[in-house]
C-alpha positions in Angstrom: -0.7 -31.3 10.0 2.9 -31.8 10.9 4.1 -28.4 9.6 5.4 -25.2 11.2 3.1 -22.3 10.7 5.0 -19.6 12.7 8.5 -18.5 13.3 9.7 -16.3 16.2 11.4 -13.0 15.3 12.6 -10.1 17.3 9.2 -8.3 17.4 7.0 -11.4 17.8 5.9 -14.0 15.3 5.8 -14.3 11.5 4.1 -16.8 9.2 6.3 -19.4 7.5 5.7 -20.1 3.8 3.5 -22.9 4.9 1.6 -20.6 7.1 1.1 -18.1 4.3 -0.3 -20.9 2.1 -2.7 -22.0 4.9 -3.7 -18.4 5.5 -4.8 -17.9 1.9 -7.1 -20.9 2.2 -8.3 -20.1 5.7 -9.5 -16.5 5.1 -12.4 -17.4 2.7 -13.4 -20.2 5.0 -13.6 -17.8 7.9 -15.4 -15.2 5.8 -18.0 -17.8 4.9 -18.5 -18.7 8.6 -18.8 -15.0 9.5 -21.3 -14.4 6.7 -23.4 -17.2 7.9 -23.2 -15.9 11.5 -24.3 -12.5 10.3 -27.7 -13.9 9.6 -28.3 -14.0 13.3 -26.7 -10.7 14.3 -27.9 -7.2 14.3 -26.5 -5.4 11.2 -23.7 -2.8 11.8 -24.8 0.8 11.7 -23.1 4.2 12.2 -20.2 5.8 10.3 -16.5 5.1 9.9 -13.7 7.4 8.6 -10.9 5.5 6.9 -7.6 6.6 5.3 -5.9 4.7 2.4 -2.5 5.4 0.8 -2.8 6.7 -2.8 0.0 4.3 -3.8 -2.5 1.5 -3.6 -3.4 -0.4 -6.7 -6.9 0.8 -7.8 -8.2 -2.7 -7.9 -7.3 -3.3 -4.2 -9.0 -0.1 -3.1 -12.1 -0.9 -5.1 -12.3 -4.4 -3.7 -12.1 -3.1 -0.1 -14.9 -0.6 -0.6 -17.1 -3.1 -2.5 -16.7 -5.8 0.1 -17.4 -3.5 3.0 -20.4 -1.8 1.5 -22.0 -5.1 0.5 -21.4 -6.7 3.9 -22.4 -3.6 5.9 -24.9 -1.5 3.8 -26.1 0.4 6.8 -22.7 1.9 7.6 -21.8 5.3 6.2 -18.2 5.3 5.0 -16.1 8.4 4.6 -12.9 7.4 2.8 -9.8 9.4 2.2 -7.0 8.6 -0.2 -3.7 10.4 -0.2 -0.3 10.7 1.5 -0.1 8.7 4.7 2.5 10.8 6.5 -0.3 12.4 8.6 -2.4 9.4 9.1 -0.8 8.2 12.4 -1.6 11.6 14.0 -5.1 11.6 12.6 -5.7 8.1 14.0 -4.3 9.2 17.3 -6.7 12.1 17.6 -9.7 10.2 16.3 -10.0 12.2 13.0 -9.5 8.9 11.3 -11.0 5.7 12.8 -8.7 3.4 10.9 -6.0 3.9 8.3 -3.6 1.9 6.1 -0.1 3.5 6.5 2.9 2.9 4.4 6.6 3.6 4.8 10.1 2.4 4.4 10.3 1.8 8.2 7.8 -0.1 10.2 4.8 2.3 10.7 3.5 0.3 13.6 0.1 -1.2 14.1 -0.9 -4.5 12.5 1.5 -5.5 9.8 -0.4 -5.9 6.5 2.1 -6.5 3.6 5.6 -5.7 2.3 6.0 -4.6 -1.4 9.0 -4.1 -3.5 9.7 -0.6 -4.8 11.1 -0.4 -8.4 12.4 2.0 -10.9 10.1 2.3 -13.9 10.0 4.0 -17.3 7.9 3.8 -20.4 8.5 0.7 -22.5 10.8 1.0 -25.5 12.0 4.4 -24.3 15.8 4.5 -24.4 17.8 6.3 -21.7 21.5 7.1 -21.9 23.6 6.2 -18.9 25.6 9.4 -19.5 22.7 11.9 -19.3 21.2 13.2 -16.1 18.2 11.0 -15.1 15.0 12.9 -15.7 13.0 12.2 -12.6 9.2 12.3 -11.9 8.8 12.8 -8.2 6.0 13.6 -5.8 5.7 17.2 -4.7 5.0 16.5 -1.0 7.1 15.7 2.1 7.2 12.0 2.1 9.6 9.1 1.3 8.3 8.8 -2.3 9.7 12.2 -3.0 13.1 11.7 -1.3 13.8 8.1 -2.2 14.8 8.4 -5.9 17.0 11.4 -5.3 18.8 9.8 -2.3 19.2 6.5 -4.2 20.8 8.2 -7.2 23.0 10.4 -5.0 24.3 7.3 -3.2 25.7 5.9 -6.4 26.8 9.2 -7.8 24.5 9.3 -10.8 23.4 12.7 -12.1 19.7 13.5 -12.1 17.3 16.4 -12.6 13.6 16.9 -11.8 11.5 16.6 -15.0 8.1 16.3 -13.5 6.4 17.0 -10.1 3.0 16.0 -9.0 1.1 16.0 -5.7 -0.6 12.7 -6.6 0.3 9.2 -7.8 -2.1 9.6 -10.7 -0.1 12.4 -12.1 3.2 10.7 -11.4 2.0 7.5 -13.3 0.8 9.6 -16.2 4.2 11.2 -16.6 5.9 7.8 -16.5 3.5 6.3 -19.1 4.1 9.3 -21.4 7.8 8.7 -21.4 8.6 12.1 -19.9 10.6 10.8 -17.0 11.8 7.9 -14.8 10.4 7.3 -11.3 9.8 4.8 -8.5 6.5 3.0 -7.9 5.3 0.0 -5.8 5.5 -3.0 -8.0 1.7 -3.5 -7.9 1.2 -0.1 -9.6 2.9 -1.2 -12.8 0.9 -1.3 -16.0 1.6 -2.8 -19.5 3.1 0.5 -20.7 5.8 0.5 -18.1 9.1 -1.5 -17.7 11.1 -2.1 -14.6 14.7 -0.8 -14.7 17.5 -2.6 -12.9 21.1 -2.3 -11.9 22.0 -3.4 -15.5 20.4 -0.1 -16.6 22.4 1.8 -14.0 19.8 2.1 -11.3 20.5 1.0 -7.7 18.3 -1.5 -5.9 15.5 0.0 -3.7 14.1 -0.9 -0.3 10.6 -2.4 0.2 7.6 -0.4 1.4 5.8 -1.7 4.5 2.1 -1.2 5.0 0.2 -1.5 8.3 -3.3 -1.0 9.7 -3.6 1.6 12.4 -6.8 1.8 14.5 -8.0 4.7 16.7 -8.7 4.1 20.3 -11.6 6.4 20.0 -13.3 4.3 17.2 -16.1 1.7 17.5 -14.4 -1.7 17.6 -17.0 -3.5 15.6 -16.8 -1.0 12.7 -13.0 -0.9 12.6 -12.8 -4.7 12.9 -15.1 -5.1 9.9 -13.1 -2.6 7.8 -9.8 -4.2 8.8 -11.2 -7.6 7.6 -12.2 -6.1 4.3 -8.7 -4.6 3.9 -7.0 -7.9 4.7 -9.2 -9.9 2.3 -8.6 -7.5 -0.6 -4.8 -7.7 -0.1 -4.9 -11.5 -0.1 -6.9 -11.5 -3.4 
């Protein structure tokens, strides 16, 4: 086609913008071919245990589970959604067959996507730059808890904890209610929330990286099918 699809980087190869465009078109074509081929294959059976980050957009998680269950109705799925800090160890021991891990650093495995992390607050809620920032944070040992505190400390802005929750659902509820300010992946924004920027006195934030980790103890056909469903849902 006369275009460059890949570029070499320190850890291997990345897709160019042209490669990303082609990938989006290629995935459904490949999915159609695989669906046709499945007519002549024995259906997958057995069980698979999979871990998802709870910072996923609900629509992505729903798409993954719907696609997999429709394509492989004879497979029993045990899905877990929560903090991913322990997922790598669980994959290593075989407690999880496959997991999507997220973090500010490269979590290893197969790179899935990179998403911007943003400051958010309820729309039309005014915040004074002089007052201590009321923070909504996660009450668990992970970067989502530490990131907002560290970012504000780095620029010398006062803050206080106004809300703590062990789940993203509770965190989002506090932000929508206007109780506090917090950080979320950009995909988790809803119409009730606004993004705050440096003009509002909030420093820029790093991106979150997600990867697929697969256990060496798992059945390759099952984890391969689940990985495919995860990739397809993220592309959509």
